[in-house]
KEVOFI-558683 format. One line per field, with one value per residue: x, z, y of N, C-alpha, C in turn; residue number from 0. Coordinates in pm, 1 decimal. Atoms other than C-alpha are relative to their C-alpha. Example, Ala and Ser with C-alpha at 12.3 -4.5 7.8 and 13.67 -1.06 7.14 Angstrom:
2
nc1 c(89.0|-82.0) .
nc3 c(0.0|-6.0) .
nc2 c(-119.0|-119.0) .
cac1 c(1230.0|1367.0) .
cac3 c(780.0|714.0) .
cac2 c(-450.0|-106.0) .
cc1 c(90.0|-77.0) .
cc3 c(0.0|73.0) .
cc2 c(120.0|109.0) .
vexlum c(0|1) .
//
This chain:
254
nc1 c(-16.3|113.5|-32.4|-47.0|-137.0|-87.9|-11.3|-129.6|-103.5|21.8|-93.8|-136.2|-7.4|7.8|-128.3|-98.7|24.7|-35.8|-146.5|-52.6|22.8|-90.3|-137.3|-21.9|9.1|-114.5|-120.4|-64.9|-134.7|-26.3|-71.1|79.7|136.6|17.4|143.0|52.5|-23.3|-139.8|-11.1|61.2|-90.9|-115.6|43.4|12.2|-136.3|-60.0|64.1|-41.9|-137.4|2.1|-63.9|101.0|34.8|-108.4|-3.0|120.9|-26.7|-93.6|66.8|107.0|-60.7|-44.9|115.7|82.0|-79.3|-1.9|136.0|24.0|-81.5|42.8|138.7|5.3|-54.1|95.5|120.9|-30.4|-13.7|129.7|83.6|-57.1|27.9|143.8|51.6|-68.3|-12.7|-131.3|-99.3|24.6|-55.4|-144.1|-64.6|56.7|-103.6|-94.1|65.2|23.9|-129.2|-56.5|94.9|-10.8|-123.9|27.9|-69.6|-110.8|-114.4|-80.6|-76.2|-146.2|-30.2|31.2|-94.7|-124.8|17.3|54.0|-40.7|106.3|72.8|131.5|4.0|5.4|129.7|102.1|-7.7|57.3|145.0|54.6|4.3|109.3|128.9|27.8|73.4|145.8|57.2|-1.1|95.3|139.7|40.5|19.4|130.5|103.9|14.7|63.3|137.8|80.9|111.6|-45.6|66.1|-77.8|-114.2|54.0|27.6|-126.0|-49.3|89.8|-35.9|-138.2|-83.4|-139.1|-18.2|-19.9|131.4|82.8|-42.0|31.3|141.8|86.8|-52.0|-28.3|123.7|79.6|-70.6|-56.7|35.8|-80.5|-140.1|-17.4|-14.8|-139.9|-81.0|16.3|-81.6|-140.9|-37.5|-31.7|-125.4|-108.7|-33.3|-58.7|-134.7|-87.9|-38.7|-81.9|-133.9|-63.9|-35.2|-104.1|-131.3|-10.8|4.6|88.1|141.7|63.4|-63.6|-126.9|38.3|29.4|-124.2|-75.3|67.0|-27.3|-139.1|-10.2|80.0|116.3|117.8|112.2|-19.4|7.9|141.7|63.4|-22.7|88.0|136.1|6.1|6.0|135.3|91.3|-23.4|59.9|145.1|43.9|-17.0|104.4|128.4|-0.6|18.3|137.9|88.9|-23.7|59.1|145.5|34.1|-23.0|66.5|130.4|28.9|-103.3|-106.6|33.9|-7.2|-139.7|-66.8|44.4|-32.9) .
nc3 c(-14.7|-66.0|-106.6|62.1|46.1|-116.7|-76.3|13.4|-72.5|-145.7|-64.5|-6.4|-86.5|-136.9|-30.5|-15.5|-127.6|-108.8|-3.6|-48.2|-145.2|-63.7|11.5|-92.4|-137.3|-26.7|31.2|97.5|48.3|85.7|125.9|112.4|-11.4|-37.8|-7.4|123.2|5.0|38.2|141.0|77.6|-4.9|83.5|139.3|32.1|12.9|122.0|110.1|2.0|49.7|134.8|9.9|47.2|141.5|91.2|2.4|71.4|143.7|46.8|-1.8|99.9|132.5|28.1|2.5|119.7|118.9|7.4|31.8|142.6|83.6|-24.9|40.7|147.5|40.5|-43.1|80.0|135.0|-9.1|-34.0|120.2|90.1|-50.9|-1.2|135.6|68.2|-84.7|22.9|-72.7|-142.6|-38.0|18.5|-103.2|-132.6|-93.8|-22.7|-84.7|-132.0|-65.4|-33.8|-77.8|-146.1|-53.6|-63.7|66.6|-84.5|21.3|110.5|-43.5|24.6|144.2|45.3|-58.9|73.4|136.9|14.1|-111.0|-76.7|65.4|58.3|103.2|-64.6|-63.0|105.8|59.6|-93.7|-2.3|128.5|-2.0|-87.9|57.8|122.8|-17.2|-14.3|124.3|96.7|-33.4|-0.1|134.0|82.5|-38.8|51.0|144.7|20.2|-45.1|93.5|64.4|125.3|117.6|43.0|77.1|127.0|83.2|49.7|103.9|116.2|66.5|47.3|-53.1|-32.0|-143.0|-73.6|-13.9|-88.5|-137.6|-36.0|10.1|-61.0|-120.4|-109.8|-58.1|-69.5|-121.0|-72.8|-143.3|-77.1|8.3|-98.2|-128.9|-4.7|-19.6|-141.4|-77.9|30.5|-63.3|-138.4|-4.5|35.2|-119.1|-101.5|41.0|-1.6|-138.2|-46.3|55.4|-70.2|-134.9|6.3|52.6|78.3|-99.0|39.3|-16.5|-129.6|-69.5|-58.3|-112.6|-112.4|-52.2|-64.1|-126.1|-90.3|-41.8|-87.0|-119.9|3.0|33.2|42.5|141.7|74.7|10.1|82.8|137.9|26.5|11.0|125.2|108.7|-2.2|55.1|144.7|58.5|-7.7|95.7|136.3|25.0|12.6|129.1|108.3|-3.8|54.7|143.8|56.5|2.0|92.5|136.0|38.6|-62.1|-49.0|47.9|-97.6|-106.8|52.2|25.8|-126.6|-59.6|86.9) .
nc2 c(144.7|61.7|93.8|124.4|-19.1|-18.6|124.1|67.3|-72.2|10.6|93.6|-51.2|-117.3|48.9|63.0|-106.0|-69.8|90.0|13.7|-128.2|-6.2|95.6|-46.2|-109.9|52.0|83.8|-77.7|88.6|-25.5|114.6|-26.1|46.9|-50.9|-139.1|-36.7|-59.4|-144.8|-23.1|37.3|-108.7|-115.5|33.2|-10.4|-142.4|-51.8|51.2|-68.0|-139.4|-12.9|57.7|131.2|93.5|-25.2|38.7|144.9|45.4|-18.4|102.0|130.5|6.0|-0.7|136.6|91.1|-23.5|34.9|145.3|42.1|-24.1|90.6|137.5|14.3|7.0|130.3|102.6|-9.8|49.4|145.7|57.0|1.1|99.1|135.0|19.4|15.7|110.2|119.6|60.5|-79.2|17.5|129.8|-3.0|-82.2|26.8|46.7|-109.0|-100.3|54.5|16.9|-128.8|-80.9|9.6|-59.5|-130.0|-109.9|-45.7|89.4|-52.0|-118.4|6.5|-12.1|-136.3|-95.2|10.2|-47.9|-135.5|-84.3|-60.9|-107.1|23.4|103.5|130.3|14.8|9.8|133.6|95.0|-24.6|45.6|147.2|41.2|-39.6|73.7|125.4|-16.2|-50.4|109.8|104.7|-47.7|-45.5|120.3|56.0|-91.9|20.8|129.2|-6.8|-81.7|70.0|62.3|-56.0|-115.8|48.8|50.1|-114.8|-54.3|91.1|-13.2|-124.0|15.9|-107.8|36.8|30.0|-124.4|-64.9|82.9|-29.0|-139.4|-31.4|101.1|64.8|-94.3|-55.4|101.0|49.2|-112.2|-4.4|93.8|-43.6|-107.7|67.5|42.4|-121.1|-37.8|92.5|-28.3|-127.3|29.4|75.4|-92.9|-80.2|89.5|40.8|-118.6|-26.0|112.9|-15.7|-111.2|47.2|101.5|-34.5|-122.3|-110.6|-110.4|25.7|17.9|113.3|-48.6|-85.8|87.2|52.8|-110.0|-29.7|110.1|-10.7|-116.5|28.5|-86.7|81.5|-84.6|-32.4|126.0|34.3|-102.9|43.0|114.7|-51.5|-74.6|98.2|52.6|-101.4|-4.1|120.1|-11.8|-102.6|49.5|96.8|-70.3|-69.6|98.9|51.7|-103.4|-5.4|120.7|-15.1|-107.1|45.5|123.3|16.7|133.4|93.4|0.5|93.7|136.5|30.3|21.5|125.0|113.5) .
cac1 c(7070.9|6772.3|6754.7|6798.1|7113.4|7249.2|7195.8|7514.5|7715.9|7573.8|7796.5|8131.8|8054.2|7956.7|8278.4|8487.3|8322.0|8367.6|8734.4|8798.8|8644.6|8846.0|9172.0|9130.1|9025.5|9319.1|9565.3|9661.9|10035.1|10107.8|10335.4|10055.2|9728.6|9603.0|9272.1|9045.5|9083.4|9464.6|9427.7|9200.5|9444.3|9733.7|9534.3|9452.7|9820.9|9930.2|9673.8|9786.4|10154.4|10064.9|10231.9|9908.0|9802.3|10146.1|10148.6|9791.7|9895.1|10183.6|9973.7|9678.0|9901.9|10061.6|9728.8|9538.5|9824.1|9858.7|9480.3|9466.8|9748.6|9648.6|9279.0|9335.2|9549.0|9302.4|9004.6|9169.6|9266.6|8924.3|8746.4|8986.5|8941.0|8565.1|8520.4|8756.4|8712.4|9034.6|9239.3|9076.2|9166.6|9518.0|9591.9|9397.3|9692.1|9922.5|9676.8|9589.1|9961.2|10049.2|9731.4|9785.2|10129.6|10098.9|10182.0|10403.0|10619.0|10736.5|10890.3|11251.0|11241.9|11071.4|11312.9|11616.5|11472.7|11312.1|11448.1|11250.9|10978.1|10662.6|10756.9|10816.4|10494.2|10287.7|10413.9|10320.4|9974.3|9917.2|10003.6|9752.6|9477.0|9507.8|9350.6|9014.7|8958.1|9054.9|8844.6|8530.8|8534.9|8579.7|8281.1|8083.4|8152.6|8053.9|7731.8|7613.9|7275.8|7353.2|7103.7|7315.5|7613.6|7396.0|7285.4|7645.8|7736.4|7429.6|7536.7|7888.6|8045.7|8427.7|8564.7|8670.7|8321.7|8160.2|8364.2|8301.3|7932.9|7799.1|8028.0|8145.4|7801.9|7635.0|7899.6|7975.3|7770.5|7957.8|8287.6|8232.7|8187.6|8529.0|8669.1|8527.7|8694.1|9022.8|9016.0|9003.0|9283.5|9493.5|9473.2|9548.6|9849.8|9988.4|9982.5|10125.5|10418.3|10489.0|10479.2|10705.1|10972.6|10884.0|10963.6|10675.6|10305.2|10070.6|10231.8|10569.5|10395.5|10264.0|10612.5|10773.6|10512.9|10568.7|10946.6|10898.7|10681.8|10380.9|10084.9|9842.5|9992.0|10027.0|9657.6|9565.5|9721.8|9525.9|9199.1|9274.8|9337.7|9005.6|8829.2|8988.8|8884.2|8530.3|8499.4|8634.7|8389.2|8093.2|8196.6|8219.0|7884.8|7713.6|7878.0|7766.6|7408.4|7410.6|7544.1|7357.3|7055.8|6898.8|7168.1|7416.2|7230.0|7202.9|7569.5|7673.6|7472.9|7589.3) .
cac3 c(10956.2|11047.7|11341.9|11110.3|10964.4|11314.7|11450.0|11296.1|11477.0|11821.2|11896.7|11791.5|11969.0|12286.0|12269.6|12224.7|12519.1|12737.9|12641.0|12699.0|13047.5|13130.8|13001.0|13212.3|13521.8|13488.5|13394.1|13088.3|13013.4|12713.2|12410.0|12198.0|12323.0|12368.7|12469.1|12178.9|12277.9|12248.0|11912.0|11787.6|11902.0|11734.1|11411.5|11421.8|11476.3|11189.5|10962.5|11063.3|10990.4|10659.5|10751.6|10706.7|10385.8|10228.7|10331.7|10201.6|9865.5|9837.0|9933.7|9711.1|9415.0|9439.4|9510.7|9223.0|8974.4|9060.5|9045.6|8699.9|8560.3|8728.2|8665.6|8294.2|8259.2|8459.2|8262.4|7926.7|8032.8|8185.4|7863.6|7661.9|7886.5|7905.1|7528.7|7443.6|7603.5|7441.7|7585.2|7924.2|7934.1|7807.1|8077.5|8367.7|8527.1|8481.8|8635.2|8925.0|8995.0|9000.3|9157.7|9510.7|9540.5|9798.7|9640.2|9937.5|9858.4|9548.1|9758.8|9748.6|9369.6|9315.8|9554.0|9372.9|9031.2|9105.6|9439.2|9692.1|9586.0|9381.5|9102.7|9331.1|9522.7|9205.6|9059.9|9377.0|9389.3|9018.3|9064.1|9349.5|9147.7|8838.7|8987.3|9120.0|8798.1|8587.9|8774.7|8819.5|8474.0|8314.6|8514.4|8413.1|8046.0|8073.8|8245.3|7954.5|7810.0|7529.9|7296.8|7294.7|7173.4|6910.9|6785.1|6757.4|6557.9|6336.6|6263.1|6187.3|6407.5|6422.5|6756.4|6861.0|6791.9|6966.6|7277.8|7269.8|7170.2|7328.5|7591.6|7791.5|7818.4|7921.6|8177.4|8305.5|8632.3|8747.6|8621.1|8839.8|9138.8|9056.3|9038.2|9385.9|9526.4|9355.9|9491.9|9847.5|9776.9|9622.7|9937.6|10167.2|9964.0|9926.8|10303.2|10369.3|10135.4|10309.8|10652.4|10538.5|10345.3|10148.2|10341.7|10203.3|10262.8|10545.3|10623.4|10676.7|10899.0|11118.1|11153.4|11232.8|11501.0|11648.5|11656.5|11822.8|12094.1|11988.6|12016.3|11979.8|11642.8|11531.2|11602.6|11441.6|11117.3|11148.3|11204.8|10906.6|10682.1|10794.8|10710.4|10365.0|10296.5|10417.8|10212.6|9902.1|9935.4|9988.0|9682.9|9466.4|9587.9|9512.3|9169.7|9103.6|9197.0|8993.0|8683.7|8695.2|8924.6|8996.2|8790.0|9057.2|9317.0|9094.2|8996.9|9362.7|9457.6|9163.0) .
cac2 c(10907.4|10688.1|10450.2|10151.1|10300.9|10375.8|10022.9|9874.7|10144.2|10056.6|9757.2|9912.1|10240.9|10056.4|9852.9|10169.6|10344.1|10037.4|9998.6|10370.0|10347.7|10035.8|10185.9|10497.3|10305.8|10066.3|10345.4|10140.9|10132.6|9911.6|9887.6|9738.8|9894.5|10250.0|10410.4|10512.2|10878.2|10854.5|10677.2|10955.1|11227.8|11044.0|11020.2|11391.6|11470.5|11244.3|11403.2|11750.2|11684.1|11511.2|11180.5|10984.6|11165.7|11109.1|10744.5|10704.4|10847.3|10600.0|10298.3|10384.7|10459.4|10113.3|9943.1|10108.3|10069.3|9700.9|9662.0|9817.4|9602.3|9275.3|9335.0|9397.2|9084.2|8872.9|9003.0|8934.4|8581.9|8520.3|8615.5|8402.6|8099.1|8152.7|8159.1|7872.2|7530.9|7409.6|7695.6|7652.0|7282.5|7351.0|7611.4|7459.6|7279.7|7577.0|7822.9|7594.5|7540.1|7909.1|8055.0|7913.2|8075.9|8357.3|8688.0|8775.8|8471.5|8658.6|8936.9|8805.2|8769.6|9106.5|9279.1|9143.2|9228.1|9566.1|9690.8|9889.7|10132.2|10150.7|9909.2|9613.8|9672.4|9722.5|9392.6|9201.6|9363.1|9293.8|8925.9|8899.2|9070.6|8855.0|8544.3|8664.5|8857.7|8554.4|8300.5|8512.3|8671.5|8329.4|8201.9|8512.7|8453.3|8088.5|8192.8|8410.5|8315.6|8064.0|8228.2|8544.4|8345.5|8177.2|8517.7|8635.6|8323.2|8365.0|8721.2|8593.8|8855.1|8849.8|8733.9|9086.0|9229.0|8932.6|9002.8|9379.3|9378.8|9058.2|8904.6|9205.6|9377.1|9049.9|8954.7|9306.0|9292.2|8980.9|9115.8|9422.9|9191.1|9045.1|9397.0|9476.1|9165.7|9248.0|9605.4|9475.7|9230.8|9509.9|9723.0|9426.8|9314.1|9668.4|9724.5|9377.9|9437.7|9768.2|9604.6|9323.6|9505.0|9818.6|10141.0|10349.4|10385.9|10303.4|9967.1|10134.9|10390.8|10108.6|9963.5|10300.4|10366.1|10021.3|10069.5|10409.7|10244.6|10452.1|10212.0|10501.5|10600.0|10237.6|10172.3|10503.8|10378.8|10052.1|10239.8|10464.4|10163.1|10017.5|10344.1|10349.2|9989.3|10055.2|10374.3|10206.6|9919.3|10154.1|10359.3|10047.1|9914.8|10247.1|10254.1|9896.7|9971.9|10292.0|10118.3|9788.3|9827.3|9490.5|9319.2|9423.2|9218.2|8912.2|8940.5|8963.1|8657.9|8446.5) .
cc1 c(-116.4|46.8|55.4|143.9|96.8|23.1|134.9|112.6|-8.5|104.3|143.4|14.1|-6.0|132.1|109.9|-16.9|42.5|151.9|65.1|-14.1|94.9|144.4|31.3|-4.6|122.8|132.3|89.9|137.4|43.0|75.6|-81.7|-144.6|0.2|-148.1|-47.2|22.6|143.9|21.5|-55.0|91.5|123.5|-35.2|-11.8|137.4|66.5|-63.5|48.7|141.4|21.2|68.3|-100.8|-43.1|108.0|9.7|-120.9|19.1|89.3|-67.4|-104.7|54.5|43.1|-118.7|-78.9|77.5|6.9|-135.0|-29.4|74.4|-48.9|-143.7|-14.0|49.9|-99.5|-127.4|22.8|11.4|-134.7|-92.1|50.1|-32.8|-150.9|-58.8|64.4|17.6|139.1|108.4|-16.4|57.3|153.6|70.3|-44.0|104.9|97.7|-58.1|-15.9|130.1|56.4|-89.9|15.4|125.0|-33.4|80.2|119.9|122.9|88.3|87.7|150.8|37.4|-23.7|98.9|133.8|-11.7|-31.1|45.3|-119.6|-77.5|-129.6|-3.3|-15.0|-136.6|-111.0|-0.1|-64.5|-152.8|-64.0|-11.0|-117.2|-136.0|-36.2|-101.9|-148.6|-67.5|-8.1|-109.7|-142.8|-44.4|-18.1|-133.5|-113.9|-24.3|-70.6|-146.8|-89.7|-110.2|43.2|-60.9|71.8|118.4|-46.3|-31.1|128.9|57.2|-86.7|32.4|142.8|88.8|142.0|15.9|12.7|-133.8|-92.1|33.5|-48.8|-151.4|-91.8|52.8|17.1|-129.4|-81.0|63.4|41.9|-43.0|84.5|147.3|27.0|11.3|144.4|93.2|-6.2|87.4|149.3|46.1|32.9|130.9|118.6|43.2|67.7|143.3|95.9|46.3|89.8|142.6|75.3|39.1|119.9|134.8|9.8|-16.2|-79.7|-141.1|-45.8|60.6|131.0|-27.8|-33.2|129.3|82.9|-62.2|27.0|142.8|23.6|-78.6|-115.9|-122.0|-118.3|8.5|-12.6|-146.6|-75.9|16.9|-93.4|-144.7|-17.4|-8.2|-138.2|-101.4|15.3|-67.0|-150.9|-53.4|12.2|-108.2|-137.1|-8.4|-22.8|-139.2|-97.8|15.4|-64.8|-151.2|-44.8|10.8|-92.9|-137.0|-17.9|104.6|117.2|-25.8|9.8|144.2|74.0|-35.6|39.3|131.0) .
cc3 c(77.6|107.0|-58.0|-47.8|117.1|75.6|-17.7|76.8|150.6|65.7|2.1|90.1|147.1|43.4|21.5|131.9|117.6|12.9|49.8|151.7|72.9|-2.2|98.6|143.5|36.9|-22.9|-96.8|-40.7|-82.8|-125.1|-122.5|1.8|42.6|8.5|-131.7|-9.0|-42.8|-146.7|-88.9|-3.0|-86.2|-146.4|-43.2|-20.0|-128.3|-124.6|-12.7|-53.0|-134.0|-9.6|-47.7|-143.4|-99.2|-10.0|-73.2|-150.7|-53.4|-8.7|-108.2|-141.3|-38.1|-15.4|-129.1|-127.9|-16.1|-36.1|-148.6|-88.3|18.0|-43.2|-150.3|-51.5|33.5|-83.8|-141.1|-1.1|29.9|-119.3|-99.1|44.1|-5.1|-136.5|-74.5|96.1|-15.9|75.7|149.8|48.7|-8.1|116.6|141.5|100.8|32.8|94.7|142.5|75.5|47.8|94.7|149.9|58.2|66.0|-67.0|81.6|-16.7|-114.4|41.0|-21.9|-145.8|-47.7|55.8|-72.5|-139.6|-8.6|112.3|76.1|-83.4|-62.4|-92.2|62.9|60.7|-103.4|-63.5|92.7|4.3|-129.1|-3.4|83.2|-63.2|-125.6|23.5|27.4|-126.0|-104.8|29.2|-13.7|-136.6|-93.8|31.7|-52.1|-147.8|-28.6|43.3|-87.2|-62.9|-135.3|-125.2|-51.4|-85.2|-134.4|-95.7|-61.0|-109.9|-125.6|-77.1|-56.5|43.1|17.6|150.9|79.5|21.5|92.0|145.2|41.7|5.9|74.3|138.7|115.1|53.5|78.9|131.7|93.2|147.7|85.4|-7.3|100.8|140.9|17.3|24.0|144.9|87.3|-19.6|62.8|146.8|14.4|-27.5|120.7|105.4|-35.3|3.9|142.9|55.0|-52.4|71.0|142.6|-5.3|-39.8|-64.3|89.2|-47.2|39.4|142.0|78.4|65.6|117.7|123.7|63.6|70.4|134.2|101.3|53.4|93.5|129.5|11.3|-36.0|-46.5|-147.8|-85.8|-21.3|-82.5|-148.3|-35.5|-18.0|-134.7|-120.2|-6.7|-59.8|-151.3|-67.1|2.0|-102.6|-142.9|-35.5|-19.3|-135.2|-115.4|-0.7|-57.0|-151.2|-69.7|-10.2|-100.5|-145.3|-41.4|63.3|58.1|-44.9|94.5|108.6|-49.2|-27.1|129.2|61.7|-84.1|40.3) .
cc2 c(-57.4|-97.8|-130.6|11.7|10.1|-129.9|-72.9|67.2|-20.7|-87.2|55.7|121.9|-40.0|-62.4|104.5|73.0|-86.6|-14.0|128.6|10.5|-94.9|49.0|112.6|-47.4|-81.7|73.5|-79.2|51.5|-121.5|43.9|-41.9|48.5|145.0|30.4|59.7|149.3|31.1|-35.1|113.1|122.4|-26.6|10.7|144.9|62.3|-45.3|57.4|144.5|16.3|-69.8|-136.9|-104.5|30.4|-43.9|-151.6|-58.1|13.8|-110.8|-136.5|-10.6|2.4|-142.3|-95.0|18.3|-33.0|-151.5|-58.0|17.1|-99.7|-145.8|-24.9|-13.3|-135.2|-110.5|1.1|-56.2|-151.8|-67.1|-8.1|-105.6|-142.3|-29.5|-26.3|-118.1|-116.2|-62.9|72.9|-17.2|-133.6|-0.2|71.3|-32.2|-39.5|113.0|105.7|-52.8|-24.8|133.0|79.0|-13.4|63.9|132.9|109.3|49.0|-89.5|46.7|117.9|-14.1|16.7|142.0|101.4|-5.2|61.9|149.5|94.3|54.0|103.7|-45.2|-121.5|-139.3|-24.1|-16.1|-137.9|-103.8|12.7|-50.9|-151.4|-48.6|26.5|-77.5|-110.9|16.7|52.0|-111.5|-101.1|47.6|49.8|-118.4|-65.2|88.2|-20.4|-133.0|-0.3|84.8|-86.2|-58.0|60.6|125.4|-42.1|-55.8|114.2|55.3|-89.3|10.9|127.3|-2.7|116.3|-49.5|-11.8|130.2|72.4|-81.7|26.6|137.8|27.0|-98.4|-43.5|97.4|64.0|-101.6|-41.6|113.6|6.8|-94.1|33.1|111.3|-56.2|-47.4|118.7|46.5|-88.1|28.5|130.8|-18.6|-73.4|91.6|81.4|-86.3|-33.9|118.0|29.2|-109.8|9.5|112.9|-37.4|-93.6|54.2|137.7|124.0|121.0|-36.6|-23.3|-116.5|39.0|90.7|-79.9|-49.6|106.0|34.1|-109.4|5.6|119.6|-16.5|98.3|-83.5|82.1|33.2|-126.3|-39.4|104.0|-33.5|-117.5|46.1|72.6|-94.3|-61.6|96.5|9.7|-120.9|6.7|101.2|-45.5|-99.1|66.4|71.4|-96.7|-57.8|102.2|10.0|-119.2|12.2|107.7|-47.4|-113.9|-21.1|-136.6|-102.5|-8.1|-102.4|-144.5|-39.1|-28.9|-133.8|-120.4|-61.8) .
vexlum c(0|1|2|3|4|5|6|7|8|9|10|11|12|13|14|15|16|17|18|19|20|21|22|23|24|25|26|27|28|29|30|31|32|33|34|35|36|37|38|39|40|41|42|43|44|45|46|47|48|49|50|51|52|53|54|55|56|57|58|59|60|61|62|63|64|65|66|67|68|69|70|71|72|73|74|75|76|77|78|79|80|81|82|83|84|85|86|87|88|89|90|91|92|93|94|95|96|97|98|99|100|101|102|103|104|105|106|107|108|109|110|111|112|113|114|115|116|117|118|119|120|121|122|123|124|125|126|127|128|129|130|131|132|133|134|135|136|137|138|139|140|141|142|143|144|145|146|147|148|149|150|151|152|153|154|155|156|157|158|159|160|161|162|163|164|165|166|167|168|169|170|171|172|173|174|175|176|177|178|179|180|181|182|183|184|185|186|187|188|189|190|191|192|193|194|195|196|197|198|199|200|201|202|203|204|205|206|207|208|209|210|211|212|213|214|215|216|217|218|219|220|221|222|223|224|225|226|227|228|229|230|231|232|233|234|235|236|237|238|239|240|241|242|243|244|245|246|247|248|249|250|251|252|253) .
//
């Protein structure tokens, strides 16, 4: 690791060392805070007894399943709205009326219909992931070079072939940006559902630790979730750069 790569770590490491020193000097006794060393030991213990790995499996399964379902629906609708002005105008009011509804507000309905477990959480995550994919993919389709669309019309390509051969390849860098955004939303919503009501996954682990008056374990779960989110984002950025090169940068800035 070079000095430039290490610089972003300087501030958080300094803050951790300072907080550790303060906690030990003040003999910290709290139901909501714990020294970084205690948090690290709690995380090691939760990893050793498989409670964090099992909770991670449950959360990621719900998050990725919801992302796949919601992302596919949002992408299909985005392409449809992006290629049809009439459909876009027809559905604009409906979409703008439903989109602002917080996904968590659907919990009572989803709980009655589906009960506790994976299905309820996946439905909530899918609902949350539809909208960024729909809005950004529709904008990506509308931003395609007009000459490409003229070529497809000149070749008299059927609509399905036009979408597959022209629209998706041209819009893919910006669609991938929408997927990155949706992936972060999927993880956030999955953990939120688990904290609020669903007794599985990392969110439920946070609540159990809080009820057991284990701030070290509760914060260990929070740190672990942050590490998962950071790792997922880094993986997606590397994949984006590998697939699209400079197009990834222009898609991210668009």
